[in-house]
C-alpha positions as CSV (number, residue, x, y, z in Angstrom):
1,M,-29.3,3.1,44.8
2,D,-26.1,5.1,44.5
3,L,-23.5,2.4,42.9
4,R,-20.7,4.7,44.3
5,A,-22.2,3.7,47.7
6,L,-22.3,0.3,47.2
7,K,-19.0,0.3,45.9
8,T,-17.9,2.0,49.3
9,F,-19.6,-1.0,51.2
10,E,-18.1,-3.4,49.2
11,A,-14.7,-2.2,50.0
12,I,-15.4,-2.2,53.9
13,M,-16.5,-6.0,53.8
14,R,-13.4,-6.5,51.6
15,L,-11.0,-4.9,53.3
16,G,-12.8,-5.2,56.5
17,S,-12.5,-1.6,58.1
18,F,-13.7,2.4,57.2
19,Q,-10.3,3.0,57.1
20,K,-8.6,0.9,54.9
21,A,-11.6,1.5,52.2
22,A,-10.9,5.4,52.8
23,E,-7.5,4.7,51.4
24,E,-8.1,2.3,48.5
25,L,-10.9,4.9,47.4
26,Q,-9.3,8.1,48.2
27,Y,-12.2,9.3,49.9
28,A,-11.9,11.3,53.2
29,P,-13.0,9.1,56.2
30,S,-16.1,11.5,56.3
31,T,-17.0,10.5,53.2
32,I,-16.9,6.8,53.4
33,T,-18.9,7.0,56.5
34,L,-21.8,9.8,55.1
35,Q,-21.8,7.3,52.0
36,I,-22.8,4.4,54.0
37,Q,-25.0,6.7,56.1
38,R,-27.2,7.3,52.7
39,L,-27.2,3.8,51.8
40,E,-28.5,2.5,54.7
41,A,-31.3,5.5,54.5
42,D,-31.7,4.7,51.2
43,L,-32.2,0.6,52.0
44,G,-34.4,1.7,55.8
45,V,-31.8,-1.2,57.1
46,S,-28.6,-0.9,59.3
47,L,-25.7,-2.3,57.4
48,F,-23.2,-1.8,60.3
49,V,-23.5,-2.9,64.1
50,R,-21.3,-1.7,66.8
51,D,-19.3,-4.1,68.5
52,G,-17.1,-2.3,71.4
53,K,-15.0,-0.2,69.1
54,R,-15.4,-2.4,66.2
55,M,-18.1,-2.0,63.3
56,I,-19.4,-5.4,62.2
57,A,-22.0,-6.0,59.7
58,S,-25.4,-6.8,59.9
59,E,-27.1,-10.0,58.6
60,A,-28.8,-7.2,56.1
61,G,-25.1,-5.9,55.8
62,R,-23.6,-9.7,54.9
63,W,-26.1,-10.6,52.4
64,L,-25.9,-7.3,50.7
65,Y,-22.1,-8.2,50.4
66,R,-22.7,-11.1,48.4
67,E,-24.6,-9.3,46.2
68,A,-22.9,-6.1,46.1
69,S,-19.8,-8.2,44.8
70,A,-21.2,-9.8,41.8
71,L,-23.0,-6.2,40.8
72,Q,-19.5,-4.8,41.2
73,K,-18.1,-7.6,38.4
74,T,-21.4,-7.1,36.4
75,I,-20.5,-3.3,36.3
76,G,-16.7,-3.8,35.2
77,S,-17.8,-6.0,32.3
78,I,-20.3,-3.4,31.6
79,R,-18.0,-1.3,31.5
80,Q,-15.4,-2.9,29.3
81,T,-17.5,-3.8,26.5
82,V,-19.2,-0.6,26.1
83,S,-15.6,0.4,26.1
84,D,-14.6,-2.1,23.4
85,I,-17.8,-0.9,21.9
86,G,-16.6,2.4,21.7
87,A,-13.6,1.8,20.5
88,G,-14.0,-0.6,17.6
89,D,-12.9,-4.0,19.1
90,G,-16.7,-5.1,20.4
91,G,-20.3,-4.8,19.2
92,A,-22.0,-6.5,16.4
93,I,-22.1,-5.9,12.8
94,R,-24.5,-7.1,10.4
95,F,-24.0,-6.6,6.5
96,A,-24.6,-8.2,2.7
97,A,-22.5,-8.0,-0.3
98,I,-23.2,-9.1,-3.9
99,E,-21.2,-12.1,-5.3
100,P,-19.0,-12.2,-6.8
101,I,-17.3,-9.2,-4.9
102,A,-18.0,-11.2,-1.7
103,S,-15.8,-14.2,-2.5
104,E,-13.2,-12.5,-5.0
105,K,-12.7,-9.0,-3.0
106,V,-14.7,-8.9,0.4
107,A,-14.0,-12.0,2.2
108,A,-10.0,-11.7,2.6
109,I,-10.7,-8.2,4.0
110,V,-13.3,-9.2,6.5
111,A,-11.2,-12.2,7.5
112,D,-8.3,-9.6,8.6
113,F,-11.0,-7.9,10.3
114,C,-12.1,-10.7,12.7
115,K,-8.6,-11.5,13.6
116,L,-7.7,-8.2,14.5
117,R,-11.0,-7.9,16.5
118,P,-11.9,-11.3,18.0
119,Q,-14.6,-9.5,19.8
120,V,-16.3,-8.4,17.2
121,Q,-19.9,-10.5,15.8
122,L,-19.8,-10.1,12.9
123,T,-22.5,-11.2,10.1
124,M,-22.0,-11.4,6.7
125,E,-24.7,-12.0,4.3
126,V,-24.5,-12.6,0.3
127,S,-27.6,-11.4,-1.4
128,G,-29.2,-9.2,-4.3
129,S,-28.6,-5.6,-5.0
130,K,-32.3,-5.1,-4.6
131,S,-32.8,-6.8,-1.4
132,I,-29.5,-5.2,0.3
133,A,-30.5,-2.2,-0.6
134,E,-34.2,-2.4,0.9
135,R,-32.9,-4.0,4.0
136,V,-30.6,-1.3,4.6
137,R,-32.5,0.9,4.6
138,S,-35.3,-0.8,6.9
139,G,-31.8,-1.1,9.4
140,E,-32.1,-4.5,9.2
141,L,-28.4,-4.4,7.8
142,D,-25.8,-1.4,8.9
143,F,-24.2,-1.3,5.4
144,G,-24.0,-3.5,1.9
145,I,-21.9,-3.8,-1.0
146,C,-24.2,-3.5,-4.6
147,A,-24.6,-2.0,-6.9
148,T,-26.4,1.7,-7.0
149,P,-29.6,1.8,-5.0
150,P,-33.1,3.5,-6.4
151,E,-33.3,7.1,-5.2
152,N,-36.7,6.9,-3.3
153,L,-34.6,5.1,-0.6
154,M,-32.4,7.5,-0.2
155,L,-29.7,6.3,0.7
156,E,-25.8,6.9,1.3
157,F,-23.8,5.6,-1.9
158,E,-19.9,5.1,-1.9
159,P,-18.7,3.8,-5.3
160,L,-16.2,1.5,-5.0
161,I,-15.6,-0.7,-8.2
162,E,-16.8,-1.3,-11.9
163,E,-17.5,-4.6,-13.0
164,K,-17.3,-5.1,-16.7
165,L,-19.1,-8.3,-17.8
166,G,-17.8,-10.7,-19.8
167,V,-18.0,-14.2,-21.3
168,M,-16.9,-17.5,-19.4
169,L,-16.3,-20.2,-21.8
170,R,-14.6,-23.9,-21.8
171,A,-11.0,-23.4,-23.4
172,D,-12.0,-25.8,-26.2
173,H,-14.8,-23.9,-27.0
174,P,-14.6,-22.4,-31.0
175,L,-15.3,-18.8,-29.1
176,A,-12.4,-19.3,-26.8
177,N,-9.8,-18.4,-29.6
178,Q,-11.0,-15.3,-29.9
179,T,-9.5,-12.7,-27.6
180,C,-12.9,-10.8,-27.7
181,I,-16.1,-11.5,-27.9
182,E,-18.9,-9.5,-30.1
183,A,-22.7,-10.1,-28.9
184,N,-24.0,-11.7,-32.2
185,D,-21.4,-14.1,-31.7
186,L,-23.6,-15.1,-29.2
187,A,-26.6,-16.4,-31.1
188,G,-28.1,-20.0,-30.7
189,L,-26.1,-20.6,-28.0
190,T,-26.6,-22.0,-24.7
191,I,-26.4,-19.3,-22.2
192,L,-26.2,-19.3,-18.7
193,L,-28.2,-16.6,-16.9
194,K,-27.9,-15.0,-13.1
195,E,-31.8,-15.0,-11.9
196,Q,-34.2,-11.8,-12.6
197,S,-33.9,-9.6,-9.6
198,C,-30.2,-9.9,-10.4
199,I,-28.6,-6.8,-11.8
200,Y,-26.2,-8.8,-13.9
201,R,-29.2,-10.6,-15.1
202,E,-30.7,-7.2,-16.5
203,L,-27.2,-6.4,-18.5
204,S,-27.2,-9.8,-19.8
205,E,-30.9,-9.5,-21.4
206,R,-29.3,-6.1,-23.1
207,I,-26.7,-7.9,-24.4
208,L,-29.0,-10.7,-25.7
209,S,-31.4,-8.8,-27.4
210,Q,-28.4,-7.2,-29.9
211,T,-28.0,-10.9,-30.8
212,G,-32.3,-11.0,-31.6
213,Q,-32.4,-14.2,-28.8
214,N,-35.3,-14.4,-26.7
215,P,-33.2,-14.1,-23.4
216,F,-35.2,-16.6,-21.2
217,L,-34.3,-19.4,-23.3
218,G,-31.3,-19.1,-21.6
219,I,-31.1,-21.2,-18.3
220,E,-31.5,-19.6,-15.2
221,V,-28.9,-20.4,-12.4
222,G,-28.9,-18.4,-8.7
223,S,-24.9,-19.1,-8.6
224,F,-21.9,-17.5,-10.4
225,S,-19.9,-20.4,-8.9
226,V,-22.5,-23.3,-10.3
227,I,-22.5,-21.3,-13.3
228,R,-18.6,-21.8,-13.8
229,Q,-18.9,-25.7,-12.8
230,M,-21.9,-26.1,-15.5
231,V,-19.7,-24.5,-18.1
232,K,-16.7,-26.4,-17.1
233,A,-19.2,-29.2,-17.3
234,G,-20.0,-28.4,-21.1
235,L,-23.5,-26.7,-20.7
236,G,-23.1,-23.4,-22.7
237,I,-21.1,-20.2,-21.6
238,G,-21.9,-17.7,-19.3
239,I,-22.3,-14.0,-18.9
240,I,-20.0,-13.1,-15.9
241,P,-18.6,-10.2,-14.5
242,M,-14.7,-10.1,-15.2
243,Y,-13.1,-11.2,-11.9
244,N,-9.5,-13.2,-13.0
245,G,-10.6,-15.5,-10.0
246,L,-13.2,-16.8,-11.7
247,G,-11.2,-18.2,-14.6
248,L,-8.4,-19.3,-12.7
249,E,-8.4,-22.8,-14.1
250,S,-6.9,-24.6,-17.2
251,T,-10.2,-25.4,-18.6
252,L,-11.9,-22.0,-18.8
253,V,-11.5,-18.8,-20.4
254,I,-13.1,-15.4,-19.5
255,R,-13.0,-13.0,-23.0
256,P,-14.5,-9.7,-22.8
257,F,-16.9,-7.7,-25.4
258,V,-15.5,-5.9,-28.4
259,D,-18.7,-4.2,-29.2
260,I,-20.3,-3.1,-26.1
261,N,-19.0,-1.8,-23.0
262,P,-21.8,-4.0,-19.9
263,V,-20.7,-2.2,-16.6
264,V,-22.3,-2.4,-13.2
265,V,-21.0,0.4,-10.5
266,I,-20.7,-1.4,-7.0
267,G,-20.1,0.6,-3.9
268,M,-21.0,0.7,-0.2
269,V,-24.4,1.7,0.9
270,Y,-25.5,2.5,4.4
271,K,-28.5,5.4,5.4
272,D,-26.3,7.4,8.0
273,N,-22.8,6.5,9.0
274,N,-23.3,9.0,12.3
275,I,-25.9,6.3,13.5
276,L,-23.5,3.7,12.7
277,G,-21.1,1.8,15.6
278,R,-17.4,2.2,15.4
279,A,-16.4,-1.2,14.3
280,S,-18.9,-0.7,11.3
281,L,-17.0,2.4,10.5
282,L,-13.8,0.6,11.1
283,L,-15.0,-2.2,8.6
284,M,-16.1,0.4,6.2
285,N,-12.9,2.0,6.0
286,A,-11.1,-1.4,5.5
287,L,-13.4,-2.6,2.3
288,R,-12.3,0.9,0.7
289,K,-9.1,-0.8,-0.1
290,V,-11.1,-2.6,-2.8
291,K,-11.4,0.9,-4.3
292,K,-7.7,1.7,-3.6
293,H,-6.6,-1.4,-5.3
294,N,-9.2,-0.8,-8.3
295,D,-7.8,2.6,-9.1
296,S,-3.9,1.4,-8.8
297,H,-4.6,-1.1,-11.8
């Protein structure tokens, strides 16, 4: 069914004449007549009957007008939605980021993006690097922010920031008086560690191996926020990425390592930016502010 002919038919019914429809649509009267004839031939029914010099709608025409009016509204909505998606003002984004960059760096940028584009349906997950990379590869996520993915996943990786690990302590802990921590200073201490699938756990175990400790004697905790609360409560120390926001409490301090340089490269991972929606590309561009801000420091 020709949508242009339906639009012409709807205009005739709404305006009450072929001539007025031709003027509104900027068609020649003959074009209007031809479109209606083709529509009637397609449907196999007369949409108008002659009443003297007037053309009035048949029963089929009156029914079609109700449906055509609703269809025109639907088509208008479809056009607007597709246009919004093309401009990045609509559509859906699903991405994930690891902690603590998700809360310390990404959250504020995403909030600003959503305020500018309220029609975009956004899902932001917080997960581990391995899971994020695998789900980007499978297409479950549009992109992710995580550590460098394995080469066999054949993903694009754009570095954003280098995270250094440090030690979180209570301000009254004996080591808090030191400006820097040596790996051997951790010997004999209760250490709070992330789960084994976490990239930070791998680095933590390297650090602990230099102290002669068995890393699995530590307490495994799946959240940096929980680690912070446990340290605050006096249960051991935490090995965490060094973000100022994580230690903004008078009872807590974060100290760097002096004898080692444990670093994790965090960046954006995606499969092919040519298949990403406009909204995803705009958000990814906004998230590049993380790199610019990091480079300026």
